[in-house]
C-alpha positions as CSV (number, residue, x, y, z in Angstrom):
1,M,-69.1,-130.6,-26.1
2,N,-69.0,-130.0,-22.4
3,L,-66.4,-127.4,-21.3
4,T,-66.9,-126.9,-17.6
5,K,-69.0,-129.5,-15.9
6,N,-69.7,-133.2,-16.3
7,G,-72.7,-134.3,-18.3
8,N,-75.1,-134.8,-15.4
9,G,-74.7,-131.2,-14.2
10,N,-72.9,-132.1,-11.0
11,D,-69.7,-130.6,-9.8
12,G,-66.5,-132.4,-10.8
13,P,-64.4,-134.8,-8.6
14,G,-63.7,-133.7,-5.1
15,G,-67.2,-132.6,-4.1
16,L,-66.7,-128.9,-4.8
17,R,-70.4,-128.1,-4.3
18,A,-70.4,-129.7,-0.9
19,A,-67.2,-127.8,0.0
20,R,-68.8,-124.6,-1.1
21,D,-71.9,-125.2,1.0
22,R,-69.8,-125.9,4.1
23,L,-68.0,-122.5,3.5
24,S,-71.3,-120.7,2.9
25,L,-72.0,-117.5,4.9
26,D,-75.7,-117.7,4.1
27,P,-76.9,-118.4,7.8
28,L,-75.0,-115.3,8.9
29,R,-76.3,-113.2,6.0
30,N,-79.9,-114.3,6.7
31,A,-79.6,-113.5,10.4
32,W,-78.2,-110.0,9.5
33,S,-81.0,-109.3,7.0
34,T,-83.7,-110.0,9.6
35,A,-81.9,-108.2,12.5
36,P,-83.7,-105.1,13.9
37,G,-82.3,-101.7,13.5
38,P,-80.9,-101.3,17.1
39,V,-79.0,-104.6,16.8
40,R,-77.4,-103.4,13.5
41,W,-76.3,-100.1,15.0
42,A,-74.9,-102.0,18.0
43,V,-72.9,-104.1,15.6
44,Y,-71.7,-101.1,13.7
45,L,-70.6,-99.5,17.0
46,L,-68.7,-102.6,18.0
47,L,-66.9,-102.7,14.6
48,V,-65.8,-99.1,15.0
49,I,-64.6,-99.8,18.5
50,G,-62.8,-102.9,17.3
51,G,-61.2,-100.8,14.5
52,L,-60.0,-98.3,17.0
53,L,-58.4,-101.0,19.2
54,L,-56.8,-102.8,16.3
55,P,-53.3,-101.1,16.6
56,N,-53.0,-102.5,20.2
57,Q,-49.7,-104.3,20.7
58,A,-51.3,-107.3,22.2
59,I,-53.1,-107.9,18.9
60,G,-49.9,-107.2,17.0
61,E,-48.1,-110.1,18.8
62,F,-50.2,-112.5,16.9
63,M,-50.9,-110.6,13.7
64,A,-47.4,-109.3,12.9
65,P,-44.2,-111.3,12.5
66,S,-41.7,-111.1,15.3
67,G,-39.8,-107.7,15.4
68,S,-42.3,-106.0,13.1
69,D,-44.1,-102.7,13.9
70,W,-47.8,-103.8,13.9
71,P,-49.3,-100.2,13.8
72,S,-47.0,-99.4,10.9
73,M,-48.1,-102.5,9.0
74,L,-51.8,-101.5,9.6
75,S,-51.4,-98.1,8.2
76,N,-48.8,-98.7,5.5
77,Q,-50.4,-101.8,4.0
78,I,-53.8,-103.0,5.4
79,A,-55.7,-99.7,5.8
80,I,-54.4,-98.3,2.5
81,Y,-55.4,-101.5,0.6
82,V,-58.8,-101.5,2.2
83,L,-59.4,-97.9,1.1
84,L,-58.2,-98.5,-2.4
85,A,-60.3,-101.7,-2.7
86,L,-63.4,-99.7,-1.7
87,G,-62.7,-97.3,-4.6
88,L,-62.0,-100.0,-7.1
89,N,-65.1,-101.9,-6.0
90,V,-67.2,-99.0,-7.3
91,V,-65.8,-99.5,-10.7
92,V,-65.4,-103.3,-10.9
93,G,-67.9,-104.7,-8.4
94,M,-70.8,-102.2,-8.8
95,A,-70.6,-101.0,-12.4
96,G,-68.9,-104.1,-13.8
97,L,-66.0,-102.3,-15.5
98,L,-62.6,-104.0,-15.6
99,D,-59.9,-101.5,-14.6
100,L,-56.3,-102.7,-14.6
101,G,-54.8,-99.3,-14.1
102,Y,-56.3,-98.2,-10.9
103,V,-52.9,-97.4,-9.4
104,A,-52.8,-94.4,-11.7
105,F,-55.5,-92.6,-9.6
106,Y,-53.6,-93.5,-6.4
107,A,-50.5,-91.9,-8.0
108,V,-52.4,-88.8,-9.1
109,G,-53.6,-88.2,-5.5
110,G,-50.1,-88.8,-4.1
111,Y,-48.3,-86.5,-6.6
112,T,-50.9,-83.8,-6.3
113,M,-50.3,-83.7,-2.6
114,A,-46.6,-83.8,-3.0
115,I,-46.5,-81.0,-5.6
116,F,-48.8,-78.5,-3.9
117,A,-47.5,-79.1,-0.4
118,T,-43.8,-78.8,-1.3
119,K,-43.8,-76.3,-4.2
120,Y,-46.6,-74.0,-3.2
121,G,-46.8,-74.5,0.6
122,W,-50.4,-75.8,0.7
123,S,-51.5,-77.4,3.9
124,F,-52.4,-81.1,4.1
125,W,-56.1,-80.5,4.2
126,E,-56.0,-78.0,1.2
127,S,-53.9,-80.5,-0.8
128,L,-56.2,-83.3,0.2
129,F,-59.3,-81.8,-1.3
130,L,-57.5,-80.7,-4.4
131,A,-55.9,-84.1,-4.8
132,I,-59.3,-85.8,-4.6
133,A,-60.7,-83.4,-7.2
134,F,-57.7,-84.0,-9.5
135,A,-58.0,-87.8,-9.1
136,G,-61.8,-87.6,-9.9
137,L,-61.0,-85.4,-12.9
138,S,-58.4,-87.9,-14.1
139,G,-61.1,-90.5,-14.0
140,L,-63.4,-88.4,-16.2
141,I,-60.5,-87.7,-18.6
142,L,-59.7,-91.4,-18.9
143,G,-63.4,-92.5,-19.1
144,A,-64.7,-89.9,-21.5
145,P,-63.0,-91.3,-24.7
146,T,-62.7,-95.0,-23.5
147,L,-65.9,-96.0,-21.7
148,R,-67.6,-96.9,-25.0
149,L,-65.2,-99.8,-25.1
150,R,-66.0,-103.0,-23.3
151,G,-64.3,-106.1,-21.9
152,D,-60.7,-106.7,-22.8
153,Y,-60.4,-103.5,-24.8
154,L,-61.3,-101.4,-21.8
155,A,-59.0,-103.4,-19.6
156,I,-56.1,-102.8,-22.1
157,V,-56.8,-99.0,-22.2
158,T,-56.8,-98.7,-18.4
159,L,-53.6,-100.8,-18.1
160,G,-52.0,-98.4,-20.6
161,F,-53.2,-95.3,-18.6
162,G,-51.6,-96.7,-15.5
163,E,-48.3,-97.1,-17.3
164,I,-48.6,-93.6,-18.9
165,V,-49.0,-91.9,-15.5
166,K,-46.0,-93.9,-14.1
167,R,-43.8,-93.2,-17.1
168,T,-44.7,-89.5,-17.1
169,A,-43.7,-89.2,-13.4
170,N,-40.5,-91.1,-14.1
171,N,-39.4,-88.8,-17.0
172,S,-40.6,-85.5,-15.6
173,S,-38.0,-83.1,-14.1
174,Y,-40.9,-81.2,-12.5
175,V,-41.3,-84.1,-10.0
176,N,-37.6,-85.1,-10.0
177,G,-38.1,-88.1,-12.2
178,P,-37.2,-91.4,-10.7
179,R,-35.9,-89.7,-7.5
180,G,-39.4,-88.5,-6.7
181,V,-40.6,-85.8,-4.4
182,Q,-39.1,-85.5,-0.9
183,G,-40.0,-83.4,2.1
184,I,-43.8,-83.9,2.0
185,P,-45.3,-82.5,5.2
186,H,-47.4,-84.3,7.7
187,P,-50.9,-83.3,8.6
188,P,-51.2,-80.6,11.3
189,T,-50.5,-82.0,14.8
190,L,-52.4,-81.6,18.0
191,S,-50.0,-83.2,20.5
192,E,-51.9,-82.1,23.5
193,F,-54.9,-84.2,22.5
194,E,-54.6,-87.7,24.2
195,I,-56.9,-90.6,24.7
196,F,-55.9,-93.6,26.9
197,G,-52.2,-92.8,26.4
198,V,-52.5,-92.5,22.6
199,Q,-52.1,-89.2,20.8
200,P,-54.3,-89.8,17.7
201,L,-53.5,-86.4,16.1
202,K,-49.7,-86.4,16.6
203,Y,-48.5,-87.1,13.1
204,G,-44.9,-88.0,12.6
205,L,-42.5,-90.8,11.6
206,L,-42.2,-92.4,15.0
207,D,-45.9,-93.4,15.6
208,S,-48.0,-94.8,12.8
209,R,-51.2,-95.0,14.7
210,P,-52.4,-91.5,13.9
211,Y,-52.2,-92.3,10.2
212,Y,-54.1,-95.5,10.8
213,Y,-56.9,-93.6,12.5
214,L,-56.9,-91.0,9.7
215,L,-57.3,-93.8,7.2
216,L,-60.0,-95.4,9.3
217,L,-61.9,-92.1,9.1
218,F,-61.5,-92.0,5.3
219,I,-62.7,-95.7,5.1
220,I,-65.8,-94.9,7.2
221,I,-66.7,-91.9,5.0
222,A,-66.1,-93.9,1.8
223,I,-68.4,-96.7,3.1
224,I,-71.2,-94.4,4.0
225,F,-70.9,-92.5,0.7
226,V,-70.8,-95.6,-1.5
227,K,-73.5,-97.4,0.5
228,R,-75.9,-94.5,-0.1
229,L,-75.1,-94.5,-3.8
230,E,-75.7,-98.2,-4.0
231,R,-79.2,-97.8,-2.6
232,S,-80.0,-94.8,-4.9
233,R,-80.9,-94.5,-8.6
234,V,-77.2,-94.4,-9.4
235,G,-76.6,-97.8,-7.7
236,R,-79.5,-99.4,-9.5
237,A,-78.2,-98.1,-12.8
238,W,-74.8,-99.6,-12.0
239,A,-76.4,-102.9,-11.2
240,S,-78.3,-102.9,-14.5
241,I,-75.1,-102.1,-16.4
242,R,-73.1,-104.8,-14.6
243,E,-75.8,-107.5,-15.4
244,D,-76.5,-106.6,-19.0
245,E,-75.4,-103.3,-20.5
246,D,-77.3,-103.8,-23.7
247,A,-80.6,-104.4,-21.9
248,A,-80.0,-101.4,-19.7
249,E,-79.6,-99.2,-22.8
250,L,-82.8,-100.6,-24.3
251,M,-84.6,-99.7,-21.0
252,G,-83.4,-96.1,-21.3
253,V,-80.6,-96.1,-18.8
254,P,-77.9,-93.5,-19.9
255,T,-75.1,-96.1,-19.4
256,F,-72.2,-93.9,-20.5
257,K,-73.0,-91.2,-18.0
258,F,-73.3,-93.7,-15.1
259,K,-70.1,-95.5,-16.1
260,L,-68.3,-92.2,-16.2
261,A,-69.6,-91.4,-12.7
262,A,-68.3,-94.8,-11.4
263,F,-64.9,-94.1,-12.9
264,A,-64.8,-90.6,-11.3
265,I,-66.0,-91.7,-7.9
266,G,-63.6,-94.7,-7.8
267,A,-60.7,-92.5,-8.9
268,A,-61.5,-89.9,-6.2
269,I,-61.4,-92.5,-3.4
270,G,-58.1,-93.9,-4.8
271,G,-56.7,-90.4,-4.8
272,S,-57.5,-89.9,-1.1
273,G,-55.4,-93.0,-0.3
274,G,-52.5,-91.5,-2.3
275,V,-52.6,-88.3,-0.3
276,V,-52.3,-90.2,3.1
277,F,-49.6,-92.5,1.7
278,A,-47.5,-89.5,0.5
279,S,-47.9,-87.6,3.7
280,Q,-47.0,-90.6,5.9
281,Q,-43.9,-91.6,3.8
282,T,-42.8,-87.9,3.4
283,S,-41.5,-88.9,-0.1
284,I,-42.9,-90.7,-3.1
285,N,-41.4,-91.9,-6.4
286,P,-42.7,-93.7,-9.5
287,Q,-41.7,-97.1,-8.0
288,N,-44.4,-96.8,-5.4
289,F,-47.0,-97.0,-8.2
290,E,-46.2,-100.3,-10.0
291,F,-48.8,-102.3,-11.9
292,L,-48.5,-104.9,-9.1
293,V,-50.5,-102.6,-6.8
294,S,-53.4,-102.5,-9.3
295,A,-53.3,-106.3,-9.6
296,L,-53.3,-106.8,-5.8
297,I,-56.1,-104.4,-5.2
298,L,-58.2,-106.1,-8.0
299,A,-57.4,-109.5,-6.5
300,G,-58.6,-108.3,-3.1
301,V,-61.9,-107.1,-4.6
302,V,-62.4,-110.5,-6.3
303,L,-61.1,-112.5,-3.3
304,G,-63.4,-110.8,-0.9
305,G,-66.5,-110.8,-3.0
306,S,-66.9,-108.3,-5.8
307,G,-69.7,-105.8,-5.2
308,N,-70.1,-106.5,-1.4
309,I,-68.4,-103.8,0.8
310,P,-67.7,-106.0,3.9
311,G,-66.3,-108.8,1.6
312,V,-64.1,-106.4,-0.4
313,M,-62.7,-105.0,2.8
314,L,-62.0,-108.5,4.1
315,G,-60.4,-109.6,0.9
316,A,-58.1,-106.5,0.7
317,A,-57.1,-106.8,4.4
318,V,-56.3,-110.5,4.0
319,L,-54.3,-109.9,0.8
320,A,-52.3,-107.1,2.5
321,W,-51.7,-109.0,5.7
322,L,-50.8,-112.6,4.7
323,P,-47.5,-111.9,2.8
324,E,-46.3,-109.6,5.7
325,R,-47.4,-112.1,8.4
326,F,-45.3,-114.9,6.9
327,R,-42.4,-112.7,5.8
328,G,-40.1,-115.0,7.9
329,L,-40.7,-117.8,5.4
330,S,-38.7,-115.8,2.8
331,D,-39.5,-116.8,-0.8
332,Y,-41.8,-119.6,0.2
333,R,-44.3,-117.0,1.6
334,M,-45.3,-116.0,-2.0
335,L,-45.7,-119.6,-3.1
336,I,-48.0,-120.3,-0.1
337,F,-49.8,-117.0,-0.8
338,G,-50.4,-117.9,-4.5
339,A,-51.5,-121.5,-3.6
340,A,-54.0,-120.1,-1.1
341,L,-55.5,-117.8,-3.8
342,V,-55.8,-120.7,-6.3
343,L,-57.6,-122.9,-3.7
344,M,-59.9,-120.0,-2.8
345,M,-60.9,-119.5,-6.4
346,I,-61.6,-123.2,-6.7
347,F,-63.7,-123.7,-3.6
348,R,-65.3,-120.2,-3.4
349,P,-65.2,-118.5,-6.8
350,E,-67.7,-115.9,-5.6
351,G,-65.3,-114.7,-3.0
352,L,-65.0,-114.9,0.8
353,W,-68.1,-112.8,1.5
354,P,-70.2,-112.2,-1.7
355,S,-73.4,-110.3,-1.8
356,R,-76.6,-112.2,-2.4
357,Q,-77.0,-110.6,-5.8
358,R,-73.4,-111.5,-6.9
359,K,-73.9,-115.1,-5.7
360,A,-77.2,-115.3,-7.6
361,E,-75.5,-113.9,-10.7
362,L,-72.8,-116.6,-10.6
363,A,-75.4,-119.3,-10.0
364,E,-77.3,-118.1,-13.1
365,G,-74.1,-118.1,-15.1
366,T,-74.2,-114.5,-16.1
367,G,-71.1,-113.6,-14.1
368,G,-72.6,-110.2,-13.3
369,M,-70.2,-108.4,-15.5
370,G,-72.3,-107.1,-18.4
371,S,-69.7,-104.5,-19.4
372,M,-66.9,-107.0,-19.4
373,G,-68.7,-109.1,-21.9
374,A,-68.1,-112.4,-20.1
375,E,-70.3,-115.2,-19.0
376,V,-69.3,-117.6,-16.2
377,A,-70.7,-121.0,-15.7
378,G,-72.3,-121.2,-12.3
379,P,-72.5,-124.3,-10.0
380,G,-74.4,-127.1,-11.6
381,Q,-74.5,-125.5,-15.1
382,T,-73.2,-126.8,-18.3
383,V,-71.7,-124.6,-21.0
384,T,-71.6,-126.2,-24.4
385,A,-69.8,-125.3,-27.5
386,E,-73.1,-124.7,-29.3
387,E,-74.0,-122.0,-26.7
388,G,-70.8,-120.1,-27.3
389,K,-71.5,-119.8,-31.1
């Protein structure tokens, strides 16, 4: 019995394989892999310069709907989503662990910042490092008793953890329950520092650009840190766990230890995003940390290309930008947004910009999610009922 493909192993009606080939980024990827070092560094430099110029109002006239504050959209939605997606990608894309409660770590970072800054008078930078440590510790606390679970069971536990954190904040008088925490201070300001008419260190409510630049700094640090891990023994262990956890254990990989490390690192990155969010908004409440945030960040990771840092960043940015760009369409914007996601998963199930390894895993039908316990039929493959027995 054929479940996914027609009997001759070709794609179904519509020529999906031809469409996927036309959308392939393989030529660009091949050119990048053979590019000399100086060319790569030049591209990196251009990307950083482009990121610094992104809040420009001329760009905002196209990117933002009429009457919207483009720099505010950049810092409040797009940059925050990109940073959170980088953290979740460590857990989902690199280690192959399905986390549906990632918003909990975002909340831990935000509330740690809010509590220590408002109740104990800590500065932004002191609260930042403590919040990152607390978020990482919460990842360890969640992972220690649960990471021996796999697949749906782990997903349910993480989903429950996200709800526990939200409900605890909602019912705790210490953080004012549903009213949340107000009066959260901004980072220290250096108003005399100015570049091309922009004061990148003048934090306040009127100009969102300094927060965007702060988030851009966090994103660059996260990319460098995660990329170095990916190329190390830790990254190779995560790859083996993602592809086949049982085989990794047989080869002597301490899978539990490395999964716990992935949870802690991903949580710490999410916590840093919560700190910036709390400081920029000057107030937070439990409604800022709904399950929808976890779902959207996970969708961004999958949409962009799970396991590939540029793809994950692209997916998160698109996911944050599209609904805001077409806000003028009222309720239809979400219908269009949902239809676009469905079409994307049909024509490019591996994501907008997958890594070579992830694309190969899908082609082989392994799905690349060893800890999730799922197998996915790749292009040109046939999954039969007998194989599933």
